[in-house]
Residue frames relative to the residue before (quaternion, step in Angstrom):
aa qw qx qy qz dx dy dz
X 1.0000 0.0000 0.0000 0.0000 0.00 0.00 0.00
X 0.4833 -0.6637 0.4942 0.2859 3.51 -1.01 0.92
X 0.1912 -0.7882 0.5796 0.0790 3.56 -1.00 0.89
X 0.4465 -0.6748 0.5306 0.2524 3.48 -1.08 0.88
X 0.6391 0.5639 -0.3330 0.4033 3.59 1.01 -0.72
X 0.6785 0.5004 -0.2958 0.4491 3.58 1.11 -0.60
X 0.6064 0.5726 -0.3592 0.4188 3.61 1.24 -0.16
X 0.4468 -0.6205 0.5746 0.2918 3.45 -1.42 0.39
X 0.1444 -0.8139 0.5614 0.0397 3.59 -0.84 0.95
X 0.0370 -0.7641 0.6427 0.0412 3.56 -1.21 0.56
X 0.4362 -0.6779 0.5157 0.2903 3.55 -1.23 0.42
X 0.0801 -0.7809 0.6194 0.0094 3.52 -1.12 0.80
X 0.4727 -0.5978 0.5563 0.3313 3.52 -1.21 0.57
X 0.5568 -0.6053 0.4418 0.3584 3.53 -1.01 0.78
X 0.6301 0.5586 -0.3240 0.4313 3.58 1.06 -0.73
X 0.6047 0.5597 -0.3654 0.4331 3.60 1.23 -0.31
X 0.7640 0.3549 -0.1828 0.5068 3.53 1.12 -0.62
X 0.7987 0.1615 -0.0820 0.5739 3.61 1.20 -0.28
X 0.4392 -0.6297 0.5763 0.2801 3.47 -1.29 0.56
X 0.2154 -0.7890 0.5636 0.1163 3.63 -0.74 0.95
X 0.0309 -0.8189 0.5699 -0.0604 3.55 -0.64 1.23
X 0.4554 -0.6994 0.4785 0.2728 3.54 -0.88 0.94
X 0.4260 -0.6657 0.5388 0.2918 3.54 -1.18 0.58
X 0.2806 -0.7394 0.5798 0.1960 3.52 -1.32 -0.04
X 0.3607 -0.7707 0.4867 0.1974 3.57 -0.58 1.11
X 0.1987 -0.7346 0.6374 0.1207 3.51 -1.21 0.70
X 0.3784 -0.7412 0.5032 0.2328 3.63 -0.50 1.13
X 0.6637 -0.5310 0.3605 0.3842 3.51 -1.20 0.70
X 0.7115 0.4809 -0.2787 0.4299 3.57 0.84 -0.92
X 0.6620 0.5075 -0.2848 0.4723 3.53 1.32 -0.38
X 0.5800 0.6343 -0.3665 0.3565 3.54 1.25 -0.40
X 0.1620 -0.7704 0.6135 0.0619 3.54 -1.06 0.95
X 0.4617 -0.6893 0.4589 0.3179 3.63 -0.67 0.97
X 0.1821 0.7674 -0.5957 0.1519 3.54 -1.13 0.80
X 0.6512 -0.5571 0.3876 0.3397 3.54 -1.25 -0.45
X 0.5794 0.5986 -0.3858 0.3964 3.59 1.21 -0.01
X 0.4500 -0.6949 0.4851 0.2817 3.61 -0.69 1.01
X 0.1837 -0.7517 0.6246 0.1049 3.56 -1.06 0.85
X 0.2208 -0.8155 0.5286 0.0826 3.59 -0.52 1.21
X 0.0009 0.7783 -0.6274 0.0254 3.56 -0.82 1.08
X 0.6916 -0.4953 0.3463 0.3955 3.54 -1.37 -0.08
X 0.2882 0.7439 -0.5406 0.2672 3.59 0.58 1.19
X 0.3887 -0.6917 0.5567 0.2461 3.51 -1.30 0.49
X 0.6960 0.4622 -0.2607 0.4837 3.60 1.30 -0.03
X 0.8385 0.2460 -0.1513 0.4620 3.55 -1.34 0.28
X 0.6150 -0.5791 0.3249 0.4254 3.56 1.09 0.81
X 0.6762 -0.5023 0.2856 0.4570 3.54 1.21 0.48
X 0.5481 0.6132 -0.4080 0.3964 3.60 1.27 -0.18
X 0.0470 -0.8022 0.5951 -0.0068 3.58 -0.85 1.04
X 0.8018 0.0883 -0.0636 0.5876 3.66 1.14 -0.14
X 0.2376 -0.7157 0.6301 0.1852 3.55 -1.39 0.26
X 0.0406 -0.8399 0.5378 -0.0612 3.57 -0.60 1.20
X 0.3638 -0.6769 0.5850 0.2595 3.49 -1.38 0.27
X 0.4109 0.7039 -0.4673 0.3425 3.61 1.29 0.06
X 0.0854 -0.7679 0.6258 0.1068 3.57 -1.26 0.23
X 0.0872 0.7589 -0.6443 0.0362 3.55 -1.24 0.55
X 0.7285 -0.4730 0.2834 0.4064 3.55 -1.31 0.01
X 0.5753 0.5737 -0.4041 0.4202 3.59 1.21 0.14
X 0.4607 0.7036 -0.4343 0.3228 3.61 1.30 -0.25
X 0.3114 0.7236 -0.5571 0.2629 3.58 -0.65 1.18
X 0.3061 -0.7235 0.5905 0.1847 3.50 -1.30 0.52
X 0.7859 0.3822 -0.2312 0.4276 3.55 -1.24 0.37
X 0.5500 0.6053 -0.3936 0.4197 3.60 1.17 0.54
X 0.3930 -0.6547 0.5867 0.2696 3.50 -1.41 0.23
X 0.2267 -0.7348 0.6201 0.1557 3.60 -1.03 0.81
X 0.0892 -0.7625 0.6380 0.0599 3.56 -1.11 0.74
X 0.3698 -0.7404 0.5088 0.2370 3.63 -0.67 1.06
X 0.2056 -0.7797 0.5848 0.0880 3.53 -0.84 1.08
X 0.7538 0.2297 -0.1113 0.6055 3.55 1.32 -0.33
X 0.7321 0.4130 -0.2511 0.4801 3.63 -1.18 -0.06
X 0.7894 -0.1278 0.1522 0.5809 3.58 -0.57 -1.21
X 0.1545 -0.8680 0.4657 0.0763 3.51 0.51 1.28
X 0.8255 0.2994 -0.2310 0.4191 3.50 -1.17 0.82
X 0.5199 0.6143 -0.4384 0.4002 3.60 1.20 -0.11
X 0.1046 -0.7909 0.6021 0.0315 3.56 -0.96 0.88
X 0.0449 -0.7957 0.6037 -0.0203 3.55 -1.01 0.91
X 0.3352 -0.7114 0.5784 0.2167 3.58 -1.14 0.66
X 0.1284 -0.7869 0.6030 0.0258 3.54 -1.05 0.95
X 0.2191 -0.8048 0.5421 0.1021 3.59 -0.26 1.26
X 0.6740 0.4845 -0.2617 0.4925 3.53 1.26 -0.54
X 0.6025 -0.5258 0.4371 0.4117 3.57 -1.25 0.27
X 0.0490 0.8049 -0.5847 0.0881 3.56 -0.83 1.01
X 0.3657 -0.6698 0.5974 0.2463 3.51 -1.42 0.31
X 0.2271 -0.7956 0.5541 0.0918 3.59 -0.87 0.89
X 0.3837 -0.7471 0.5025 0.2053 3.59 -0.75 1.15
X 0.6523 -0.5132 0.3930 0.3957 3.56 -1.31 0.11
X 0.6270 0.5434 -0.3332 0.4478 3.62 1.23 -0.22
X 0.7336 0.3022 -0.2337 0.5620 3.57 1.26 0.21
X 0.3287 -0.7110 0.5769 0.2315 3.52 -1.26 0.19
X 0.3387 -0.7266 0.5664 0.1912 3.59 -1.05 0.77
X 0.1330 -0.7786 0.6111 0.0521 3.58 -0.87 1.00
X 0.1166 -0.7746 0.6203 0.0405 3.49 -0.82 1.10
X 0.3857 -0.7536 0.4738 0.2428 3.61 -0.34 1.18
X 0.4740 -0.6985 0.4578 0.2792 3.59 -0.96 0.85
X 0.6254 0.5164 -0.3492 0.4693 3.57 1.26 -0.27
X 0.5779 -0.5490 0.3755 0.4729 3.57 1.31 -0.17
X 0.7056 -0.4596 0.3414 0.4175 3.56 -1.34 -0.07
X 0.1452 0.7622 -0.6094 0.1631 3.53 -0.42 1.28
X 0.3993 -0.7606 0.4543 0.2359 3.59 -0.16 1.28
X 0.7478 0.4396 -0.2525 0.4287 3.60 0.61 -1.05
X 0.6479 0.4862 -0.3293 0.4851 3.54 0.99 -0.74
X 0.6224 0.5473 -0.3245 0.4559 3.60 1.10 -0.77
X 0.6442 0.5104 -0.3136 0.4755 3.59 1.01 -0.83
X 0.6282 0.5350 -0.3222 0.4641 3.59 1.01 -0.81
X 0.7127 0.4482 -0.2691 0.4677 3.57 0.80 -1.05
X 0.6046 0.5471 -0.3607 0.4528 3.61 1.04 -0.71
X 0.6554 0.5020 -0.3119 0.4703 3.59 0.99 -0.83
X 0.6458 0.5280 -0.3127 0.4542 3.57 1.01 -0.77
X 0.6363 0.5108 -0.3065 0.4902 3.59 1.09 -0.80
X 0.6771 0.5017 -0.3055 0.4433 3.60 0.84 -0.93
X 0.5857 0.5891 -0.3720 0.4142 3.58 1.14 -0.53
X 0.6650 0.4985 -0.2892 0.4750 3.61 1.27 -0.34
X 0.4307 0.7625 -0.4229 0.2331 3.56 1.28 -0.21
X 0.6284 0.5865 -0.3563 0.3663 3.63 0.95 -0.65
X 0.6287 0.5370 -0.3487 0.4414 3.60 1.22 -0.29
X 0.6839 0.4416 -0.2756 0.5112 3.57 1.36 -0.22
X 0.0533 0.7715 -0.6337 0.0183 3.55 -1.24 0.59
X 0.7586 -0.3843 0.2530 0.4613 3.49 -1.25 -0.12
X 0.7039 0.4127 -0.2961 0.4966 3.59 1.11 -0.29
X 0.7382 0.2746 -0.1855 0.5876 3.57 1.23 -0.06
X 0.0309 -0.8626 0.5048 -0.0127 3.58 0.46 1.21
X 0.4386 -0.6800 0.5308 0.2519 3.55 -1.28 0.50
X 0.0064 0.7959 -0.6031 0.0525 3.60 0.20 1.26
X 0.7643 -0.3917 0.2685 0.4364 3.50 -1.41 0.09
X 0.6665 0.5179 -0.3175 0.4321 3.60 0.89 -0.90
X 0.6719 0.4748 -0.2867 0.4909 3.59 0.95 -0.92
X 0.6340 0.5284 -0.3419 0.4494 3.56 0.95 -0.79
X 0.6576 0.5104 -0.3247 0.4491 3.61 0.99 -0.73
X 0.6928 0.4520 -0.2660 0.4950 3.55 1.21 -0.66
X 0.5259 0.6597 -0.4007 0.3573 3.58 1.23 -0.32
X 0.2022 -0.7711 0.5921 0.1177 3.55 -0.91 0.90
X 0.0879 -0.7650 0.6340 0.0708 3.51 -1.24 0.59
X 0.4184 -0.6960 0.5175 0.2697 3.57 -1.11 0.58
X 0.0054 -0.7926 0.6075 -0.0518 3.55 -0.94 1.05
X 0.4991 -0.6105 0.5043 0.3520 3.61 -1.11 0.59
X 0.2100 -0.7842 0.5786 0.0782 3.56 -1.12 0.80
X 0.4597 -0.6489 0.5310 0.2926 3.50 -1.34 0.48
X 0.7718 -0.3575 0.2564 0.4591 3.57 -1.32 -0.16
X 0.6842 0.4775 -0.2830 0.4731 3.59 1.14 -0.51
X 0.5384 -0.6445 0.4015 0.3655 3.58 1.30 -0.07
X 0.5273 0.6069 -0.4094 0.4313 3.52 1.32 0.30
X 0.6444 -0.5018 0.3786 0.4355 3.62 -1.14 0.47
X 0.3130 -0.7688 0.5335 0.1625 3.58 -0.74 1.06
X 0.1386 -0.8412 0.5197 0.0550 3.56 0.33 1.30
X 0.5869 0.5694 -0.3670 0.4434 3.60 1.10 -0.62
X 0.6644 0.4771 -0.3080 0.4858 3.59 0.93 -0.82
X 0.6252 0.5350 -0.3473 0.4497 3.61 0.90 -0.87
X 0.6699 0.5046 -0.3044 0.4516 3.55 0.85 -0.92
X 0.6966 0.4527 -0.2908 0.4746 3.57 0.71 -0.97
X 0.6230 0.5387 -0.3579 0.4400 3.63 0.95 -0.76
X 0.7005 0.4586 -0.2735 0.4734 3.61 0.86 -0.91
X 0.6047 0.5365 -0.3522 0.4716 3.58 1.11 -0.63
X 0.6558 0.5253 -0.3048 0.4484 3.55 1.00 -0.86
X 0.6513 0.5023 -0.3044 0.4805 3.53 1.04 -0.82
X 0.6244 0.5319 -0.3393 0.4605 3.57 1.06 -0.73
X 0.6557 0.5060 -0.3144 0.4638 3.59 0.92 -0.90
X 0.6375 0.5197 -0.3390 0.4568 3.59 0.96 -0.78
X 0.6735 0.4966 -0.3050 0.4547 3.56 0.85 -0.92
X 0.6354 0.5371 -0.3166 0.4555 3.54 1.06 -0.76
X 0.6279 0.5317 -0.3164 0.4722 3.57 1.04 -0.85
X 0.6739 0.4985 -0.2911 0.4611 3.55 0.90 -0.92
X 0.6689 0.4902 -0.3005 0.4712 3.56 1.00 -0.86
X 0.6262 0.5331 -0.3322 0.4619 3.57 0.99 -0.77
X 0.6431 0.5100 -0.3229 0.4712 3.58 0.95 -0.87
X 0.6609 0.5059 -0.3230 0.4505 3.63 0.92 -0.85
X 0.6599 0.5003 -0.3062 0.4695 3.60 0.95 -0.82
X 0.6357 0.5017 -0.3419 0.4767 3.61 0.94 -0.82
X 0.6392 0.5343 -0.3351 0.4401 3.65 0.90 -0.81
X 0.6666 0.4945 -0.3068 0.4659 3.57 1.02 -0.74
X 0.6883 0.5025 -0.2823 0.4406 3.53 1.11 -0.70
X 0.5011 0.6582 -0.4422 0.3466 3.57 1.18 -0.31
X 0.8131 0.2236 -0.2029 0.4977 3.56 -0.84 1.02
X 0.5198 0.6621 -0.4163 0.3436 3.62 1.27 -0.08
X 0.4541 0.6991 -0.4514 0.3183 3.61 1.23 -0.18
X 0.6475 0.5291 -0.3215 0.4444 3.59 1.11 -0.56
X 0.5889 0.5716 -0.3732 0.4327 3.59 1.22 -0.22
X 0.2448 0.7598 -0.5552 0.2336 3.56 0.08 1.36
X 0.5414 -0.6098 0.4716 0.3356 3.58 -1.24 0.48
X 0.6009 0.5626 -0.3597 0.4394 3.59 1.11 -0.58
X 0.8140 0.2673 -0.2265 0.4634 3.50 -1.05 0.87
X 0.5307 0.6089 -0.4197 0.4141 3.57 1.29 0.05
X 0.4309 -0.6381 0.5688 0.2890 3.53 -1.26 0.47
X 0.0971 -0.8043 0.5861 0.0098 3.54 -0.90 1.04
X 0.0453 -0.7963 0.6029 0.0214 3.54 -1.18 0.51
X 0.4645 -0.6782 0.4991 0.2741 3.59 -1.11 0.67
X 0.0318 -0.7774 0.6282 -0.0011 3.53 -1.06 0.92
X 0.4402 -0.6310 0.5570 0.3127 3.56 -1.15 0.63
X 0.5637 -0.6108 0.4399 0.3400 3.57 -1.02 0.90
X 0.6843 0.5094 -0.3007 0.4264 3.56 0.90 -0.83
X 0.6243 0.5085 -0.3405 0.4855 3.59 1.28 -0.22
X 0.6724 0.4887 -0.2600 0.4914 3.54 1.27 -0.54
X 0.8072 0.2079 -0.0547 0.5497 3.56 0.97 -0.99
X 0.3197 -0.6109 0.6733 0.2671 3.42 -1.49 0.33
X 0.2069 -0.7985 0.5618 0.0628 3.53 -0.67 1.25
X 0.0234 -0.8052 0.5916 -0.0317 3.62 -0.67 1.08
X 0.4783 -0.6974 0.4493 0.2881 3.58 -1.01 0.66
X 0.4544 -0.6004 0.5651 0.3371 3.51 -1.38 0.16
X 0.3190 -0.7283 0.5597 0.2337 3.55 -1.23 -0.20
X 0.5266 -0.6629 0.4433 0.2946 3.49 -0.95 0.95
X 0.0236 0.7557 -0.6532 0.0401 3.58 -1.01 0.88
X 0.2896 -0.7844 0.5268 0.1526 3.53 -0.37 1.27
X 0.6392 -0.5649 0.3751 0.3627 3.52 -1.14 0.74
X 0.6789 0.4955 -0.2954 0.4542 3.55 0.97 -0.87
X 0.6681 0.4907 -0.3018 0.4709 3.63 1.21 -0.32
X 0.5340 0.6422 -0.4029 0.3743 3.57 1.28 -0.29
X 0.1208 -0.7371 0.6575 0.0988 3.57 -1.13 0.72
X 0.5373 -0.6661 0.4219 0.2994 3.55 -0.87 1.09
X 0.1840 0.7661 -0.5999 0.1390 3.57 -1.08 0.76
X 0.6229 -0.5610 0.4131 0.3559 3.57 -1.25 -0.48
X 0.5347 0.6297 -0.3930 0.4038 3.56 1.32 0.04
X 0.4217 -0.7128 0.4918 0.2688 3.65 -0.67 0.97
X 0.1803 -0.7471 0.6295 0.1141 3.51 -1.10 0.78
X 0.2281 -0.8200 0.5167 0.0925 3.59 -0.54 1.14
X 0.0645 -0.8026 0.5928 -0.0129 3.52 -0.71 1.20
X 0.6516 -0.5361 0.3731 0.3858 3.58 -1.28 0.12
X 0.2779 0.7728 -0.5009 0.2731 3.52 0.73 1.23
X 0.3634 -0.7263 0.5352 0.2326 3.56 -1.23 0.42
X 0.7045 0.3877 -0.2506 0.5390 3.61 1.25 0.28
X 0.8086 0.2938 -0.2219 0.4589 3.55 -1.44 0.14
X 0.6104 -0.5957 0.3323 0.4027 3.54 1.07 0.79
X 0.6751 -0.5027 0.2816 0.4606 3.51 1.24 0.53
X 0.5413 0.6329 -0.4026 0.3800 3.57 1.27 -0.23
X 0.0916 -0.8119 0.5765 0.0098 3.59 -0.74 1.11
X 0.7961 0.0345 -0.0274 0.6035 3.63 1.21 -0.18
X 0.2658 -0.6980 0.6271 0.2213 3.54 -1.36 0.11
X 0.0247 -0.8317 0.5499 -0.0728 3.60 -0.62 1.16
X 0.3306 -0.7064 0.5696 0.2593 3.53 -1.34 0.11
X 0.4007 0.7238 -0.4667 0.3125 3.61 1.29 0.18
X 0.1464 -0.7370 0.6462 0.1331 3.52 -1.38 0.21
X 0.1452 0.7554 -0.6348 0.0730 3.56 -1.17 0.65
X 0.7690 -0.4025 0.2641 0.4207 3.55 -1.40 0.01
X 0.6335 0.5467 -0.3534 0.4182 3.65 1.12 -0.30
X 0.4365 0.7256 -0.4515 0.2814 3.60 1.24 -0.18
X 0.1813 0.8025 -0.5352 0.1915 3.54 -0.65 1.10
X 0.1012 -0.7921 0.5961 0.0833 3.56 -1.32 0.16
X 0.7860 0.2604 -0.2165 0.5173 3.62 -1.18 0.34
X 0.5316 0.5769 -0.4163 0.4596 3.52 0.86 1.10
X 0.4162 -0.6149 0.5824 0.3308 3.54 -1.40 0.11
X 0.2176 -0.7061 0.6542 0.1615 3.55 -1.13 0.76
X 0.0389 -0.8095 0.5853 -0.0256 3.60 -0.62 1.16
X 0.3971 -0.7482 0.4967 0.1893 3.52 -0.74 1.18
X 0.0709 -0.7806 0.6142 0.0915 3.57 -0.91 0.78
X 0.7095 0.2764 -0.2102 0.6132 3.54 1.39 0.12
X 0.7227 0.4007 -0.2826 0.4871 3.62 -1.17 0.16
X 0.7762 -0.1275 0.1827 0.5898 3.54 -0.62 -1.26
X 0.2091 -0.8566 0.4616 0.0969 3.51 0.41 1.38
X 0.8254 0.2037 -0.2120 0.4820 3.57 -1.11 0.95
X 0.4797 0.6348 -0.4739 0.3773 3.63 1.08 -0.31
X 0.0255 0.8087 -0.5868 0.0320 3.57 -0.93 0.86
X 0.1111 -0.7822 0.6127 0.0215 3.49 -1.22 0.68
X 0.4115 -0.6909 0.5415 0.2452 3.55 -1.21 0.66
X 0.1048 -0.7983 0.5928 0.0199 3.53 -0.96 0.98
X 0.1552 -0.8060 0.5653 0.0820 3.64 -0.19 1.20
X 0.6690 0.5026 -0.2669 0.4781 3.56 1.25 -0.61
X 0.5706 -0.5758 0.4518 0.3725 3.58 -1.30 0.30
X 0.1242 0.7941 -0.5804 0.1311 3.57 -0.81 1.05
X 0.4271 -0.6491 0.5580 0.2915 3.51 -1.40 0.09
X 0.2466 -0.7725 0.5722 0.1229 3.59 -1.15 0.71
X 0.4521 -0.6854 0.5092 0.2579 3.53 -0.99 0.87
X 0.6003 -0.5664 0.3995 0.3990 3.60 -1.16 0.26
X 0.5978 0.5366 -0.3888 0.4513 3.63 1.19 0.06
X 0.7021 0.4156 -0.2270 0.5318 3.62 1.30 -0.07
X 0.2361 -0.7458 0.6072 0.1390 3.53 -1.05 0.88
X 0.3710 -0.7124 0.5536 0.2199 3.47 -1.25 0.60
X 0.1378 -0.7959 0.5865 0.0592 3.63 -0.71 1.00
X 0.0526 0.7819 -0.6185 0.0588 3.59 -0.65 1.14
X 0.5199 -0.6543 0.4466 0.3196 3.58 -0.90 1.03
X 0.4761 -0.6912 0.4814 0.2526 3.53 -1.07 0.91
X 0.8505 0.2090 -0.0412 0.4808 3.57 0.71 -1.14
X 0.7353 0.3219 -0.2169 0.5556 3.57 1.26 0.34
X 0.5494 -0.6273 0.4297 0.3463 3.54 -1.04 0.70
X 0.2598 -0.7949 0.5129 0.1940 3.61 1.03 -0.72
X 0.0121 -0.7686 0.6395 0.0092 3.54 -1.21 0.51
X 0.7968 -0.3204 0.2259 0.4598 3.53 -1.40 -0.03
X 0.7186 0.4652 -0.2742 0.4381 3.58 0.74 -1.03
X 0.6814 0.4690 -0.3113 0.4677 3.61 0.87 -0.87
X 0.6619 0.4893 -0.3240 0.4664 3.61 0.88 -0.74
X 0.6319 0.5202 -0.3393 0.4636 3.63 1.04 -0.66
X 0.6115 0.5346 -0.3353 0.4774 3.59 1.08 -0.73
X 0.6845 0.4830 -0.2752 0.4717 3.58 0.90 -1.00
X 0.5872 0.5667 -0.3613 0.4511 3.59 1.05 -0.71
X 0.6721 0.4966 -0.3035 0.4577 3.59 0.88 -0.91
X 0.6505 0.5146 -0.3182 0.4591 3.57 0.98 -0.86
X 0.6780 0.4914 -0.3131 0.4482 3.57 0.89 -0.84
X 0.6185 0.5662 -0.3332 0.4311 3.60 1.11 -0.71
X 0.5389 0.6257 -0.4003 0.3973 3.58 1.23 -0.42
X 0.6599 0.5153 -0.2972 0.4590 3.57 1.21 -0.49
X 0.4282 0.7583 -0.4376 0.2241 3.60 1.19 -0.29
X 0.6440 0.5769 -0.3348 0.3748 3.60 0.95 -0.87
X 0.6975 0.4969 -0.2775 0.4355 3.60 1.09 -0.63
X 0.7121 0.4302 -0.2533 0.4937 3.56 1.26 -0.20
X 0.0074 -0.7888 0.6130 -0.0441 3.59 -0.91 0.91
X 0.7278 -0.4122 0.3067 0.4543 3.55 -1.29 -0.07
X 0.6824 0.4568 -0.2866 0.4935 3.56 1.20 -0.52
X 0.7422 0.2435 -0.1369 0.6092 3.59 1.27 -0.33
X 0.0687 -0.8628 0.5006 0.0167 3.54 0.44 1.28
X 0.4896 -0.6259 0.5383 0.2806 3.43 -1.40 0.53
X 0.0524 0.8357 -0.5433 0.0605 3.60 0.58 1.14
X 0.7335 -0.4530 0.2766 0.4245 3.55 -1.28 0.24
X 0.6342 0.5376 -0.3391 0.4403 3.60 0.97 -0.76
X 0.6901 0.4563 -0.2788 0.4876 3.53 0.95 -0.82
X 0.5868 0.5534 -0.3698 0.4612 3.55 1.12 -0.65
X 0.6486 0.5500 -0.3251 0.4137 3.61 0.85 -0.93
X 0.7861 0.3678 -0.1513 0.4731 3.59 0.91 -0.97
X 0.4849 0.6713 -0.4387 0.3491 3.59 1.26 -0.27
X 0.2987 -0.7488 0.5677 0.1667 3.54 -0.95 1.03
X 0.0571 -0.7552 0.6523 0.0298 3.51 -1.11 0.88
X 0.3940 -0.7115 0.5346 0.2296 3.56 -1.13 0.70
X 0.0024 0.8066 -0.5906 0.0248 3.59 -0.88 1.02
X 0.5192 -0.6066 0.4820 0.3608 3.61 -1.11 0.54
X 0.1751 -0.8119 0.5505 0.0845 3.59 -0.96 0.76
X 0.4689 -0.6523 0.5190 0.2920 3.51 -1.31 0.39
X 0.7576 -0.3812 0.2628 0.4601 3.59 -1.29 -0.14
X 0.6720 0.4789 -0.3000 0.4787 3.62 1.20 -0.36
X 0.5432 -0.6257 0.4071 0.3844 3.57 1.24 0.07
X 0.5780 0.5763 -0.3944 0.4222 3.63 1.16 0.21
X 0.6690 -0.4852 0.3442 0.4455 3.63 -1.16 0.41
X 0.3182 -0.7605 0.5358 0.1823 3.52 -0.87 0.94
X 0.2163 -0.8405 0.4909 0.0762 3.48 0.18 1.41
X 0.6531 0.5309 -0.3132 0.4398 3.55 1.00 -0.84
X 0.6397 0.5026 -0.3286 0.4797 3.60 1.01 -0.72
X 0.6309 0.5213 -0.3487 0.4568 3.59 0.92 -0.82
X 0.6593 0.5124 -0.3112 0.4539 3.54 0.87 -0.93
X 0.7016 0.4761 -0.2798 0.4503 3.57 0.76 -1.01
X 0.6379 0.5512 -0.3193 0.4328 3.55 0.95 -0.90
X 0.7226 0.4373 -0.2482 0.4743 3.56 0.82 -1.06
X 0.6107 0.5332 -0.3639 0.4586 3.62 1.08 -0.62
X 0.6337 0.5390 -0.3318 0.4448 3.55 1.01 -0.77
X 0.6322 0.5075 -0.3197 0.4904 3.58 1.00 -0.85
X 0.6476 0.5188 -0.3126 0.4624 3.60 0.89 -0.89
X 0.6782 0.4939 -0.2964 0.4564 3.55 0.89 -0.97
X 0.6394 0.5188 -0.3535 0.4439 3.62 0.90 -0.74
X 0.6529 0.4955 -0.3103 0.4817 3.60 0.97 -0.84
X 0.6582 0.5088 -0.3124 0.4586 3.56 0.96 -0.91
X 0.6300 0.5347 -0.3389 0.4499 3.62 1.00 -0.77
X 0.6360 0.5287 -0.3259 0.4581 3.59 0.98 -0.82
X 0.6655 0.4944 -0.2974 0.4736 3.57 0.94 -0.86
X 0.6913 0.4937 -0.2881 0.4421 3.55 0.84 -0.92
X 0.6438 0.5120 -0.3165 0.4725 3.58 1.05 -0.78
X 0.6493 0.4920 -0.3248 0.4804 3.58 1.04 -0.76
X 0.6534 0.5077 -0.3143 0.4653 3.60 1.00 -0.83
X 0.6354 0.5388 -0.3271 0.4461 3.58 1.05 -0.74
X 0.6325 0.5089 -0.3239 0.4858 3.55 1.07 -0.77
X 0.7096 0.4675 -0.2831 0.4448 3.61 0.89 -0.91
X 0.5948 0.6033 -0.3675 0.3837 3.56 1.16 -0.56
X 0.5905 0.5680 -0.3816 0.4280 3.57 1.21 -0.23
X 0.6505 0.4960 -0.3137 0.4822 3.55 1.29 -0.25
X 0.5824 -0.5649 0.4318 0.3939 3.61 -1.14 0.50
């Protein structure tokens, strides 16, 4: 395993290894919902606080953001095209876009964050004077080859550990099958509290980071990102379409707003989680073929619609089985992805 302690290190100005470019703020009233990450001075979510369709001269992929305000000093690598706000600086590595070297350098920059605070911000001038320690080659230049291989090695190690954890969770899950289970019919209204959405006209929407759920059959039902609030605001619920793409349903663990074409389904007698709601979503979707634009899935029909659920020895919905069954499916798919990624991580 590569060791940091065995390397020779030298200090470099950030401006020696990267071009420092100012961000450009987009005012709330100018923001248009879209798919492009908008990077601000946050310490969370890789600095992404919104998704926009706006564009400006900061749009670029393969850069590092450094917070100059807010959560000062945090640095994140963005392999995707992103927009950068005025509260951060965009760093374009002089060696070009190299994911692993960028991750190494971003970590080195973040290690300096404790010296900055709201009274001592990291503007462009200070960032240019800021030094970071980097491993060097025999010529005394930054050893990008070592940085890349070191980060690749750490990635492979994390993948191995994650794969082992997922395999451990999957042990014994072979017994989790639908066959042989006892099932019983329940009225949807006895299982869920059904609450309405609320109309929000497009012209009344203000851009933000809060998902707005419409009667769509794609993108988990998200049709916009807004900063509005109203009585439909909710989380940890199913959004079920009674108009548009009728009966389509999606689980929303995050806080969002719901249009008046979507009902919110919250379990009556159980807290519910991702796996239970995903199981119930699939069960509800089995009813899709009987509903059309002429025979809508309105609230009255929702209340009385029968769905079949696995039951426990008391004849009640077997929430634990639903959770375990869906988690096992999720874990099997995750394991396939991780094993493929682990194989690919050995390649440059």
